[in-house]
PDB file with SEQRES, HELIX, SHEET and CRYST1 records, atoms N, CA, C and O in Angstrom:
SEQRES   1 A   85  UNK UNK UNK UNK UNK UNK UNK UNK UNK UNK UNK UNK UNK          
SEQRES   2 A   85  UNK UNK UNK UNK UNK UNK UNK UNK UNK UNK UNK UNK UNK          
SEQRES   3 A   85  UNK UNK UNK UNK UNK UNK UNK UNK UNK UNK UNK UNK UNK          
SEQRES   4 A   85  UNK UNK UNK UNK UNK UNK UNK UNK UNK UNK UNK UNK UNK          
SEQRES   5 A   85  UNK UNK UNK UNK UNK UNK UNK UNK UNK UNK UNK UNK UNK          
SEQRES   6 A   85  UNK UNK UNK UNK UNK UNK UNK UNK UNK UNK UNK UNK UNK          
SEQRES   7 A   85  UNK UNK UNK UNK UNK UNK UNK                                  
HELIX    1 AA1 UNK A   27  UNK A   49  1                                  23    
HELIX    2 AA2 UNK A   55  UNK A   81  1                                  27    
CRYST1    1.000    1.000    1.000  90.00  90.00  90.00 P 1           1          
ATOM      1  N   UNK A   1      48.757  90.489 131.861  1.00  0.00           N  
ATOM      2  CA  UNK A   1      49.124  89.186 131.466  1.00  0.00           C  
ATOM      3  C   UNK A   1      50.314  89.238 130.519  1.00  0.00           C  
ATOM      4  O   UNK A   1      50.362  90.057 129.602  1.00  0.00           O  
ATOM      5  N   UNK A   2      51.286  88.340 130.760  1.00  0.00           N  
ATOM      6  CA  UNK A   2      52.488  88.272 129.919  1.00  0.00           C  
ATOM      7  C   UNK A   2      52.309  87.276 128.802  1.00  0.00           C  
ATOM      8  O   UNK A   2      52.003  86.108 129.041  1.00  0.00           O  
ATOM      9  N   UNK A   3      52.505  87.749 127.547  1.00  0.00           N  
ATOM     10  CA  UNK A   3      52.386  86.834 126.402  1.00  0.00           C  
ATOM     11  C   UNK A   3      53.767  86.796 125.716  1.00  0.00           C  
ATOM     12  O   UNK A   3      54.261  87.827 125.260  1.00  0.00           O  
ATOM     13  N   UNK A   4      54.371  85.629 125.647  1.00  0.00           N  
ATOM     14  CA  UNK A   4      55.671  85.544 124.904  1.00  0.00           C  
ATOM     15  C   UNK A   4      55.445  85.734 123.429  1.00  0.00           C  
ATOM     16  O   UNK A   4      54.521  85.153 122.860  1.00  0.00           O  
ATOM     17  N   UNK A   5      56.235  86.501 122.831  1.00  0.00           N  
ATOM     18  CA  UNK A   5      56.161  86.820 121.360  1.00  0.00           C  
ATOM     19  C   UNK A   5      57.235  86.027 120.715  1.00  0.00           C  
ATOM     20  O   UNK A   5      58.344  85.974 121.246  1.00  0.00           O  
ATOM     21  N   UNK A   6      56.970  85.383 119.564  1.00  0.00           N  
ATOM     22  CA  UNK A   6      58.026  84.627 118.871  1.00  0.00           C  
ATOM     23  C   UNK A   6      58.999  85.608 118.283  1.00  0.00           C  
ATOM     24  O   UNK A   6      58.681  86.748 117.945  1.00  0.00           O  
ATOM     25  N   UNK A   7      60.208  85.095 118.180  1.00  0.00           N  
ATOM     26  CA  UNK A   7      61.264  85.900 117.528  1.00  0.00           C  
ATOM     27  C   UNK A   7      60.944  86.071 116.052  1.00  0.00           C  
ATOM     28  O   UNK A   7      60.531  85.126 115.380  1.00  0.00           O  
ATOM     29  N   UNK A   8      61.140  87.291 115.554  1.00  0.00           N  
ATOM     30  CA  UNK A   8      60.847  87.450 114.121  1.00  0.00           C  
ATOM     31  C   UNK A   8      61.851  86.661 113.274  1.00  0.00           C  
ATOM     32  O   UNK A   8      62.993  86.462 113.687  1.00  0.00           O  
ATOM     33  N   UNK A   9      61.427  86.220 112.107  1.00  0.00           N  
ATOM     34  CA  UNK A   9      62.282  85.424 111.276  1.00  0.00           C  
ATOM     35  C   UNK A   9      63.509  86.203 110.868  1.00  0.00           C  
ATOM     36  O   UNK A   9      63.443  87.411 110.640  1.00  0.00           O  
ATOM     37  N   UNK A  10      64.650  85.498 110.774  1.00  0.00           N  
ATOM     38  CA  UNK A  10      65.873  86.183 110.356  1.00  0.00           C  
ATOM     39  C   UNK A  10      65.756  86.553 108.860  1.00  0.00           C  
ATOM     40  O   UNK A  10      65.168  85.811 108.073  1.00  0.00           O  
ATOM     41  N   UNK A  11      66.313  87.680 108.497  1.00  0.00           N  
ATOM     42  CA  UNK A  11      66.215  88.128 107.104  1.00  0.00           C  
ATOM     43  C   UNK A  11      67.062  87.095 106.186  1.00  0.00           C  
ATOM     44  O   UNK A  11      68.104  86.570 106.579  1.00  0.00           O  
ATOM     45  N   UNK A  12      66.532  86.889 105.022  1.00  0.00           N  
ATOM     46  CA  UNK A  12      67.220  85.987 104.107  1.00  0.00           C  
ATOM     47  C   UNK A  12      68.565  86.658 103.671  1.00  0.00           C  
ATOM     48  O   UNK A  12      68.605  87.818 103.261  1.00  0.00           O  
ATOM     49  N   UNK A  13      69.594  85.903 103.780  1.00  0.00           N  
ATOM     50  CA  UNK A  13      70.918  86.416 103.460  1.00  0.00           C  
ATOM     51  C   UNK A  13      71.246  86.097 101.974  1.00  0.00           C  
ATOM     52  O   UNK A  13      71.195  84.956 101.516  1.00  0.00           O  
ATOM     53  N   UNK A  14      71.571  87.151 101.294  1.00  0.00           N  
ATOM     54  CA  UNK A  14      71.976  86.979  99.861  1.00  0.00           C  
ATOM     55  C   UNK A  14      73.441  87.200  99.817  1.00  0.00           C  
ATOM     56  O   UNK A  14      73.918  88.240 100.273  1.00  0.00           O  
ATOM     57  N   UNK A  15      74.218  86.221  99.262  1.00  0.00           N  
ATOM     58  CA  UNK A  15      75.658  86.480  99.257  1.00  0.00           C  
ATOM     59  C   UNK A  15      75.957  87.539  98.231  1.00  0.00           C  
ATOM     60  O   UNK A  15      75.209  87.742  97.274  1.00  0.00           O  
ATOM     61  N   UNK A  16      77.066  88.211  98.450  1.00  0.00           N  
ATOM     62  CA  UNK A  16      77.465  89.271  97.602  1.00  0.00           C  
ATOM     63  C   UNK A  16      77.862  88.652  96.204  1.00  0.00           C  
ATOM     64  O   UNK A  16      78.490  87.598  96.099  1.00  0.00           O  
ATOM     65  N   UNK A  17      77.459  89.366  95.216  1.00  0.00           N  
ATOM     66  CA  UNK A  17      77.744  88.860  93.849  1.00  0.00           C  
ATOM     67  C   UNK A  17      78.874  89.721  93.217  1.00  0.00           C  
ATOM     68  O   UNK A  17      79.071  89.636  92.005  1.00  0.00           O  
ATOM     69  N   UNK A  18      79.594  90.515  93.962  1.00  0.00           N  
ATOM     70  CA  UNK A  18      80.598  91.403  93.385  1.00  0.00           C  
ATOM     71  C   UNK A  18      81.764  90.523  92.731  1.00  0.00           C  
ATOM     72  O   UNK A  18      82.388  90.958  91.764  1.00  0.00           O  
ATOM     73  N   UNK A  19      82.017  89.355  93.253  1.00  0.00           N  
ATOM     74  CA  UNK A  19      83.132  88.528  92.708  1.00  0.00           C  
ATOM     75  C   UNK A  19      82.571  87.193  92.168  1.00  0.00           C  
ATOM     76  O   UNK A  19      83.311  86.212  92.107  1.00  0.00           O  
ATOM     77  N   UNK A  20      81.314  87.133  91.786  1.00  0.00           N  
ATOM     78  CA  UNK A  20      80.761  85.882  91.324  1.00  0.00           C  
ATOM     79  C   UNK A  20      81.159  85.594  89.870  1.00  0.00           C  
ATOM     80  O   UNK A  20      81.112  86.483  89.019  1.00  0.00           O  
ATOM     81  N   UNK A  21      81.551  84.341  89.596  1.00  0.00           N  
ATOM     82  CA  UNK A  21      81.866  83.938  88.232  1.00  0.00           C  
ATOM     83  C   UNK A  21      80.559  83.489  87.572  1.00  0.00           C  
ATOM     84  O   UNK A  21      79.849  82.607  88.054  1.00  0.00           O  
ATOM     85  N   UNK A  22      80.296  84.117  86.492  1.00  0.00           N  
ATOM     86  CA  UNK A  22      79.069  83.752  85.753  1.00  0.00           C  
ATOM     87  C   UNK A  22      79.104  82.281  85.267  1.00  0.00           C  
ATOM     88  O   UNK A  22      80.149  81.829  84.797  1.00  0.00           O  
ATOM     89  N   UNK A  23      78.013  81.541  85.367  1.00  0.00           N  
ATOM     90  CA  UNK A  23      78.048  80.148  84.988  1.00  0.00           C  
ATOM     91  C   UNK A  23      78.337  79.924  83.490  1.00  0.00           C  
ATOM     92  O   UNK A  23      78.874  78.885  83.106  1.00  0.00           O  
ATOM     93  N   UNK A  24      77.978  80.901  82.662  1.00  0.00           N  
ATOM     94  CA  UNK A  24      78.200  80.737  81.220  1.00  0.00           C  
ATOM     95  C   UNK A  24      79.618  81.013  80.751  1.00  0.00           C  
ATOM     96  O   UNK A  24      79.906  80.874  79.562  1.00  0.00           O  
ATOM     97  N   UNK A  25      80.519  81.406  81.663  1.00  0.00           N  
ATOM     98  CA  UNK A  25      81.893  81.681  81.254  1.00  0.00           C  
ATOM     99  C   UNK A  25      82.554  80.266  81.034  1.00  0.00           C  
ATOM    100  O   UNK A  25      82.439  79.370  81.870  1.00  0.00           O  
ATOM    101  N   UNK A  26      83.245  80.126  79.873  1.00  0.00           N  
ATOM    102  CA  UNK A  26      83.796  78.755  79.572  1.00  0.00           C  
ATOM    103  C   UNK A  26      85.116  78.551  80.290  1.00  0.00           C  
ATOM    104  O   UNK A  26      85.727  79.498  80.785  1.00  0.00           O  
ATOM    105  N   UNK A  27      85.536  77.322  80.336  1.00  0.00           N  
ATOM    106  CA  UNK A  27      86.705  76.891  81.077  1.00  0.00           C  
ATOM    107  C   UNK A  27      87.999  77.579  80.546  1.00  0.00           C  
ATOM    108  O   UNK A  27      88.881  77.996  81.297  1.00  0.00           O  
ATOM    109  N   UNK A  28      88.036  77.661  79.188  1.00  0.00           N  
ATOM    110  CA  UNK A  28      89.275  78.281  78.601  1.00  0.00           C  
ATOM    111  C   UNK A  28      89.484  79.682  79.095  1.00  0.00           C  
ATOM    112  O   UNK A  28      90.600  80.064  79.445  1.00  0.00           O  
ATOM    113  N   UNK A  29      88.386  80.479  79.128  1.00  0.00           N  
ATOM    114  CA  UNK A  29      88.471  81.854  79.635  1.00  0.00           C  
ATOM    115  C   UNK A  29      88.877  81.913  81.062  1.00  0.00           C  
ATOM    116  O   UNK A  29      89.732  82.717  81.435  1.00  0.00           O  
ATOM    117  N   UNK A  30      88.271  81.058  81.899  1.00  0.00           N  
ATOM    118  CA  UNK A  30      88.600  81.085  83.321  1.00  0.00           C  
ATOM    119  C   UNK A  30      90.081  80.659  83.495  1.00  0.00           C  
ATOM    120  O   UNK A  30      90.767  81.221  84.348  1.00  0.00           O  
ATOM    121  N   UNK A  31      90.579  79.705  82.730  1.00  0.00           N  
ATOM    122  CA  UNK A  31      91.974  79.258  82.883  1.00  0.00           C  
ATOM    123  C   UNK A  31      92.887  80.385  82.376  1.00  0.00           C  
ATOM    124  O   UNK A  31      93.927  80.647  82.980  1.00  0.00           O  
ATOM    125  N   UNK A  32      92.533  81.019  81.334  1.00  0.00           N  
ATOM    126  CA  UNK A  32      93.379  82.137  80.825  1.00  0.00           C  
ATOM    127  C   UNK A  32      93.466  83.276  81.895  1.00  0.00           C  
ATOM    128  O   UNK A  32      94.543  83.813  82.156  1.00  0.00           O  
ATOM    129  N   UNK A  33      92.329  83.612  82.486  1.00  0.00           N  
ATOM    130  CA  UNK A  33      92.297  84.625  83.482  1.00  0.00           C  
ATOM    131  C   UNK A  33      93.166  84.176  84.747  1.00  0.00           C  
ATOM    132  O   UNK A  33      93.918  84.975  85.304  1.00  0.00           O  
ATOM    133  N   UNK A  34      93.029  82.945  85.139  1.00  0.00           N  
ATOM    134  CA  UNK A  34      93.769  82.416  86.251  1.00  0.00           C  
ATOM    135  C   UNK A  34      95.243  82.466  85.957  1.00  0.00           C  
ATOM    136  O   UNK A  34      96.039  82.792  86.837  1.00  0.00           O  
ATOM    137  N   UNK A  35      95.628  82.148  84.728  1.00  0.00           N  
ATOM    138  CA  UNK A  35      97.059  82.161  84.341  1.00  0.00           C  
ATOM    139  C   UNK A  35      97.602  83.602  84.363  1.00  0.00           C  
ATOM    140  O   UNK A  35      98.734  83.825  84.792  1.00  0.00           O  
ATOM    141  N   UNK A  36      96.807  84.573  83.906  1.00  0.00           N  
ATOM    142  CA  UNK A  36      97.269  85.967  83.946  1.00  0.00           C  
ATOM    143  C   UNK A  36      97.394  86.475  85.333  1.00  0.00           C  
ATOM    144  O   UNK A  36      98.324  87.214  85.658  1.00  0.00           O  
ATOM    145  N   UNK A  37      96.416  86.068  86.199  1.00  0.00           N  
ATOM    146  CA  UNK A  37      96.488  86.495  87.609  1.00  0.00           C  
ATOM    147  C   UNK A  37      97.720  85.923  88.330  1.00  0.00           C  
ATOM    148  O   UNK A  37      98.428  86.633  89.044  1.00  0.00           O  
ATOM    149  N   UNK A  38      97.950  84.629  88.121  1.00  0.00           N  
ATOM    150  CA  UNK A  38      99.071  83.996  88.691  1.00  0.00           C  
ATOM    151  C   UNK A  38     100.376  84.638  88.213  1.00  0.00           C  
ATOM    152  O   UNK A  38     101.282  84.860  89.016  1.00  0.00           O  
ATOM    153  N   UNK A  39     100.478  84.925  86.975  1.00  0.00           N  
ATOM    154  CA  UNK A  39     101.708  85.541  86.424  1.00  0.00           C  
ATOM    155  C   UNK A  39     101.914  86.960  87.067  1.00  0.00           C  
ATOM    156  O   UNK A  39     103.043  87.330  87.388  1.00  0.00           O  
ATOM    157  N   UNK A  40     100.878  87.693  87.237  1.00  0.00           N  
ATOM    158  CA  UNK A  40     101.016  89.001  87.906  1.00  0.00           C  
ATOM    159  C   UNK A  40     101.453  88.851  89.385  1.00  0.00           C  
ATOM    160  O   UNK A  40     102.314  89.576  89.883  1.00  0.00           O  
ATOM    161  N   UNK A  41     100.827  87.898  90.038  1.00  0.00           N  
ATOM    162  CA  UNK A  41     101.175  87.618  91.466  1.00  0.00           C  
ATOM    163  C   UNK A  41     102.624  87.168  91.563  1.00  0.00           C  
ATOM    164  O   UNK A  41     103.337  87.551  92.490  1.00  0.00           O  
ATOM    165  N   UNK A  42     103.054  86.367  90.618  1.00  0.00           N  
ATOM    166  CA  UNK A  42     104.413  85.862  90.580  1.00  0.00           C  
ATOM    167  C   UNK A  42     105.410  87.013  90.538  1.00  0.00           C  
ATOM    168  O   UNK A  42     106.366  87.067  91.312  1.00  0.00           O  
ATOM    169  N   UNK A  43     105.156  87.935  89.603  1.00  0.00           N  
ATOM    170  CA  UNK A  43     106.068  89.112  89.401  1.00  0.00           C  
ATOM    171  C   UNK A  43     106.015  90.024  90.625  1.00  0.00           C  
ATOM    172  O   UNK A  43     107.060  90.492  91.077  1.00  0.00           O  
ATOM    173  N   UNK A  44     104.821  90.292  91.176  1.00  0.00           N  
ATOM    174  CA  UNK A  44     104.691  91.146  92.408  1.00  0.00           C  
ATOM    175  C   UNK A  44     105.462  90.553  93.565  1.00  0.00           C  
ATOM    176  O   UNK A  44     106.171  91.275  94.266  1.00  0.00           O  
ATOM    177  N   UNK A  45     105.340  89.231  93.785  1.00  0.00           N  
ATOM    178  CA  UNK A  45     105.949  88.625  94.927  1.00  0.00           C  
ATOM    179  C   UNK A  45     107.487  88.598  94.714  1.00  0.00           C  
ATOM    180  O   UNK A  45     108.242  88.814  95.662  1.00  0.00           O  
ATOM    181  N   UNK A  46     107.939  88.337  93.490  1.00  0.00           N  
ATOM    182  CA  UNK A  46     109.356  88.307  93.193  1.00  0.00           C  
ATOM    183  C   UNK A  46     109.976  89.689  93.467  1.00  0.00           C  
ATOM    184  O   UNK A  46     110.992  89.803  94.153  1.00  0.00           O  
ATOM    185  N   UNK A  47     109.352  90.711  92.925  1.00  0.00           N  
ATOM    186  CA  UNK A  47     109.867  92.090  93.108  1.00  0.00           C  
ATOM    187  C   UNK A  47     109.855  92.543  94.536  1.00  0.00           C  
ATOM    188  O   UNK A  47     110.784  93.220  94.977  1.00  0.00           O  
ATOM    189  N   UNK A  48     108.809  92.183  95.286  1.00  0.00           N  
ATOM    190  CA  UNK A  48     108.792  92.529  96.669  1.00  0.00           C  
ATOM    191  C   UNK A  48     109.835  91.797  97.491  1.00  0.00           C  
ATOM    192  O   UNK A  48     110.405  92.362  98.424  1.00  0.00           O  
ATOM    193  N   UNK A  49     110.088  90.542  97.150  1.00  0.00           N  
ATOM    194  CA  UNK A  49     110.989  89.749  97.953  1.00  0.00           C  
ATOM    195  C   UNK A  49     112.425  90.395  97.898  1.00  0.00           C  
ATOM    196  O   UNK A  49     113.152  90.364  98.891  1.00  0.00           O  
ATOM    197  N   UNK A  50     112.775  90.922  96.837  1.00  0.00           N  
ATOM    198  CA  UNK A  50     114.166  91.456  96.724  1.00  0.00           C  
ATOM    199  C   UNK A  50     114.246  92.822  97.377  1.00  0.00           C  
ATOM    200  O   UNK A  50     115.328  93.409  97.388  1.00  0.00           O  
ATOM    201  N   UNK A  51     113.188  93.351  97.912  1.00  0.00           N  
ATOM    202  CA  UNK A  51     113.274  94.574  98.711  1.00  0.00           C  
ATOM    203  C   UNK A  51     113.386  94.257 100.210  1.00  0.00           C  
ATOM    204  O   UNK A  51     113.571  95.138 101.050  1.00  0.00           O  
ATOM    205  N   UNK A  52     113.263  92.944 100.502  1.00  0.00           N  
ATOM    206  CA  UNK A  52     113.340  92.509 101.909  1.00  0.00           C  
ATOM    207  C   UNK A  52     114.635  91.803 102.190  1.00  0.00           C  
ATOM    208  O   UNK A  52     115.425  91.527 101.287  1.00  0.00           O  
ATOM    209  N   UNK A  53     114.849  91.504 103.495  1.00  0.00           N  
ATOM    210  CA  UNK A  53     116.046  90.794 103.860  1.00  0.00           C  
ATOM    211  C   UNK A  53     115.680  89.673 104.856  1.00  0.00           C  
ATOM    212  O   UNK A  53     114.650  89.713 105.528  1.00  0.00           O  
ATOM    213  N   UNK A  54     116.594  88.657 104.914  1.00  0.00           N  
ATOM    214  CA  UNK A  54     116.430  87.623 105.896  1.00  0.00           C  
ATOM    215  C   UNK A  54     115.337  86.669 105.730  1.00  0.00           C  
ATOM    216  O   UNK A  54     115.008  86.271 104.613  1.00  0.00           O  
ATOM    217  N   UNK A  55     114.733  86.269 106.862  1.00  0.00           N  
ATOM    218  CA  UNK A  55     113.649  85.271 106.815  1.00  0.00           C  
ATOM    219  C   UNK A  55     112.353  85.732 106.061  1.00  0.00           C  
ATOM    220  O   UNK A  55     111.633  84.948 105.443  1.00  0.00           O  
ATOM    221  N   UNK A  56     112.130  87.052 106.168  1.00  0.00           N  
ATOM    222  CA  UNK A  56     110.922  87.513 105.482  1.00  0.00           C  
ATOM    223  C   UNK A  56     111.064  87.409 103.940  1.00  0.00           C  
ATOM    224  O   UNK A  56     110.096  87.139 103.230  1.00  0.00           O  
ATOM    225  N   UNK A  57     112.314  87.634 103.449  1.00  0.00           N  
ATOM    226  CA  UNK A  57     112.584  87.478 102.040  1.00  0.00           C  
ATOM    227  C   UNK A  57     112.435  86.006 101.676  1.00  0.00           C  
ATOM    228  O   UNK A  57     111.855  85.685 100.639  1.00  0.00           O  
ATOM    229  N   UNK A  58     112.948  85.110 102.508  1.00  0.00           N  
ATOM    230  CA  UNK A  58     112.873  83.673 102.216  1.00  0.00           C  
ATOM    231  C   UNK A  58     111.446  83.246 102.183  1.00  0.00           C  
ATOM    232  O   UNK A  58     111.057  82.498 101.286  1.00  0.00           O  
ATOM    233  N   UNK A  59     110.635  83.687 103.125  1.00  0.00           N  
ATOM    234  CA  UNK A  59     109.218  83.334 103.103  1.00  0.00           C  
ATOM    235  C   UNK A  59     108.506  83.776 101.858  1.00  0.00           C  
ATOM    236  O   UNK A  59     107.734  83.016 101.274  1.00  0.00           O  
ATOM    237  N   UNK A  60     108.758  85.001 101.443  1.00  0.00           N  
ATOM    238  CA  UNK A  60     108.121  85.531 100.279  1.00  0.00           C  
ATOM    239  C   UNK A  60     108.609  84.797  98.976  1.00  0.00           C  
ATOM    240  O   UNK A  60     107.846  84.615  98.027  1.00  0.00           O  
ATOM    241  N   UNK A  61     109.852  84.406  98.981  1.00  0.00           N  
ATOM    242  CA  UNK A  61     110.361  83.620  97.835  1.00  0.00           C  
ATOM    243  C   UNK A  61     109.689  82.250  97.808  1.00  0.00           C  
ATOM    244  O   UNK A  61     109.400  81.731  96.730  1.00  0.00           O  
ATOM    245  N   UNK A  62     109.435  81.650  98.983  1.00  0.00           N  
ATOM    246  CA  UNK A  62     108.693  80.374  99.070  1.00  0.00           C  
ATOM    247  C   UNK A  62     107.276  80.570  98.492  1.00  0.00           C  
ATOM    248  O   UNK A  62     106.802  79.720  97.739  1.00  0.00           O  
ATOM    249  N   UNK A  63     106.614  81.653  98.828  1.00  0.00           N  
ATOM    250  CA  UNK A  63     105.282  81.936  98.317  1.00  0.00           C  
ATOM    251  C   UNK A  63     105.357  82.140  96.810  1.00  0.00           C  
ATOM    252  O   UNK A  63     104.471  81.689  96.083  1.00  0.00           O  
ATOM    253  N   UNK A  64     106.398  82.810  96.330  1.00  0.00           N  
ATOM    254  CA  UNK A  64     106.575  83.048  94.928  1.00  0.00           C  
ATOM    255  C   UNK A  64     106.742  81.736  94.186  1.00  0.00           C  
ATOM    256  O   UNK A  64     106.207  81.571  93.090  1.00  0.00           O  
ATOM    257  N   UNK A  65     107.497  80.776  94.786  1.00  0.00           N  
ATOM    258  CA  UNK A  65     107.695  79.509  94.185  1.00  0.00           C  
ATOM    259  C   UNK A  65     106.325  78.732  94.085  1.00  0.00           C  
ATOM    260  O   UNK A  65     106.053  78.071  93.083  1.00  0.00           O  
ATOM    261  N   UNK A  66     105.518  78.833  95.110  1.00  0.00           N  
ATOM    262  CA  UNK A  66     104.200  78.237  95.073  1.00  0.00           C  
ATOM    263  C   UNK A  66     103.359  78.757  93.974  1.00  0.00           C  
ATOM    264  O   UNK A  66     102.686  77.998  93.276  1.00  0.00           O  
ATOM    265  N   UNK A  67     103.387  80.088  93.801  1.00  0.00           N  
ATOM    266  CA  UNK A  67     102.662  80.723  92.733  1.00  0.00           C  
ATOM    267  C   UNK A  67     103.169  80.257  91.386  1.00  0.00           C  
ATOM    268  O   UNK A  67     102.368  80.006  90.485  1.00  0.00           O  
ATOM    269  N   UNK A  68     104.470  80.135  91.222  1.00  0.00           N  
ATOM    270  CA  UNK A  68     105.042  79.651  89.968  1.00  0.00           C  
ATOM    271  C   UNK A  68     104.591  78.241  89.631  1.00  0.00           C  
ATOM    272  O   UNK A  68     104.280  77.931  88.481  1.00  0.00           O  
ATOM    273  N   UNK A  69     104.559  77.386  90.657  1.00  0.00           N  
ATOM    274  CA  UNK A  69     104.054  75.986  90.466  1.00  0.00           C  
ATOM    275  C   UNK A  69     102.619  75.947  90.032  1.00  0.00           C  
ATOM    276  O   UNK A  69     102.249  75.188  89.137  1.00  0.00           O  
ATOM    277  N   UNK A  70     101.803  76.767  90.667  1.00  0.00           N  
ATOM    278  CA  UNK A  70     100.376  76.883  90.280  1.00  0.00           C  
ATOM    279  C   UNK A  70     100.283  77.437  88.859  1.00  0.00           C  
ATOM    280  O   UNK A  70      99.459  76.969  88.074  1.00  0.00           O  
ATOM    281  N   UNK A  71     101.059  78.361  88.535  1.00  0.00           N  
ATOM    282  CA  UNK A  71     101.033  78.916  87.169  1.00  0.00           C  
ATOM    283  C   UNK A  71     101.421  77.843  86.162  1.00  0.00           C  
ATOM    284  O   UNK A  71     100.779  77.748  85.116  1.00  0.00           O  
ATOM    285  N   UNK A  72     102.412  77.054  86.419  1.00  0.00           N  
ATOM    286  CA  UNK A  72     102.772  75.967  85.523  1.00  0.00           C  
ATOM    287  C   UNK A  72     101.680  74.958  85.368  1.00  0.00           C  
ATOM    288  O   UNK A  72     101.448  74.444  84.274  1.00  0.00           O  
ATOM    289  N   UNK A  73     100.999  74.667  86.461  1.00  0.00           N  
ATOM    290  CA  UNK A  73      99.862  73.722  86.385  1.00  0.00           C  
ATOM    291  C   UNK A  73      98.714  74.274  85.514  1.00  0.00           C  
ATOM    292  O   UNK A  73      98.170  73.565  84.668  1.00  0.00           O  
ATOM    293  N   UNK A  74      98.360  75.553  85.739  1.00  0.00           N  
ATOM    294  CA  UNK A  74      97.231  76.170  84.967  1.00  0.00           C  
ATOM    295  C   UNK A  74      97.702  76.219  83.433  1.00  0.00           C  
ATOM    296  O   UNK A  74      96.924  75.901  82.533  1.00  0.00           O  
ATOM    297  N   UNK A  75      98.916  76.601  83.203  1.00  0.00           N  
ATOM    298  CA  UNK A  75      99.330  76.604  81.833  1.00  0.00           C  
ATOM    299  C   UNK A  75      99.235  75.286  81.137  1.00  0.00           C  
ATOM    300  O   UNK A  75      98.842  75.202  79.973  1.00  0.00           O  
ATOM    301  N   UNK A  76      99.617  74.202  81.892  1.00  0.00           N  
ATOM    302  CA  UNK A  76      99.529  72.875  81.367  1.00  0.00           C  
ATOM    303  C   UNK A  76      98.116  72.516  81.031  1.00  0.00           C  
ATOM    304  O   UNK A  76      97.869  72.002  79.941  1.00  0.00           O  
ATOM    305  N   UNK A  77      97.168  72.760  81.911  1.00  0.00           N  
ATOM    306  CA  UNK A  77      95.760  72.485  81.666  1.00  0.00           C  
ATOM    307  C   UNK A  77      95.268  73.369  80.459  1.00  0.00           C  
ATOM    308  O   UNK A  77      94.549  72.873  79.591  1.00  0.00           O  
ATOM    309  N   UNK A  78      95.642  74.603  80.421  1.00  0.00           N  
ATOM    310  CA  UNK A  78      95.251  75.472  79.341  1.00  0.00           C  
ATOM    311  C   UNK A  78      95.767  74.962  78.010  1.00  0.00           C  
ATOM    312  O   UNK A  78      95.061  75.064  77.007  1.00  0.00           O  
ATOM    313  N   UNK A  79      96.983  74.413  77.966  1.00  0.00           N  
ATOM    314  CA  UNK A  79      97.523  73.828  76.752  1.00  0.00           C  
ATOM    315  C   UNK A  79      96.741  72.592  76.333  1.00  0.00           C  
ATOM    316  O   UNK A  79      96.645  72.322  75.136  1.00  0.00           O  
ATOM    317  N   UNK A  80      96.187  71.840  77.252  1.00  0.00           N  
ATOM    318  CA  UNK A  80      95.378  70.667  76.955  1.00  0.00           C  
ATOM    319  C   UNK A  80      94.043  71.081  76.459  1.00  0.00           C  
ATOM    320  O   UNK A  80      93.507  70.436  75.557  1.00  0.00           O  
ATOM    321  N   UNK A  81      93.463  72.135  77.001  1.00  0.00           N  
ATOM    322  CA  UNK A  81      92.177  72.609  76.584  1.00  0.00           C  
ATOM    323  C   UNK A  81      92.184  73.221  75.199  1.00  0.00           C  
ATOM    324  O   UNK A  81      91.293  72.992  74.381  1.00  0.00           O  
ATOM    325  N   UNK A  82      93.268  74.044  74.957  1.00  0.00           N  
ATOM    326  CA  UNK A  82      93.368  74.714  73.664  1.00  0.00           C  
ATOM    327  C   UNK A  82      94.829  74.575  73.149  1.00  0.00           C  
ATOM    328  O   UNK A  82      95.639  75.491  73.293  1.00  0.00           O  
ATOM    329  N   UNK A  83      95.136  73.397  72.544  1.00  0.00           N  
ATOM    330  CA  UNK A  83      96.519  73.232  72.035  1.00  0.00           C  
ATOM    331  C   UNK A  83      96.835  74.252  70.924  1.00  0.00           C  
ATOM    332  O   UNK A  83      96.015  74.484  70.035  1.00  0.00           O  
ATOM    333  N   UNK A  84      97.990  74.834  70.984  1.00  0.00           N  
ATOM    334  CA  UNK A  84      98.407  75.831  70.011  1.00  0.00           C  
ATOM    335  C   UNK A  84      99.180  75.254  68.844  1.00  0.00           C  
ATOM    336  O   UNK A  84      99.594  76.001  67.957  1.00  0.00           O  
ATOM    337  N   UNK A  85      99.384  73.977  68.818  1.00  0.00           N  
ATOM    338  CA  UNK A  85     100.179  73.356  67.727  1.00  0.00           C  
ATOM    339  C   UNK A  85      99.321  73.028  66.550  1.00  0.00           C  
ATOM    340  O   UNK A  85      99.816  72.506  65.552  1.00  0.00           O  
TER     341      UNK A  85                                                      
END                                                                             
């Protein structure tokens, strides 16, 4: 006699926590970290762009400009969160 067996339940998936931001980290710290990361990405993109030629260089300079604009925005918010004056 053939008895169908139910499919075993799927294992519970736990997302990786390697890059999880802890809930207790304050906004100022997160903004400062984002600012430093954007500044580093800005410099890396700028330096790499000048090793390239033609359209690839132009594309990378466009990406670098987007990074710069994001950096300006984060700096502005950081100034509002923690004014230095």
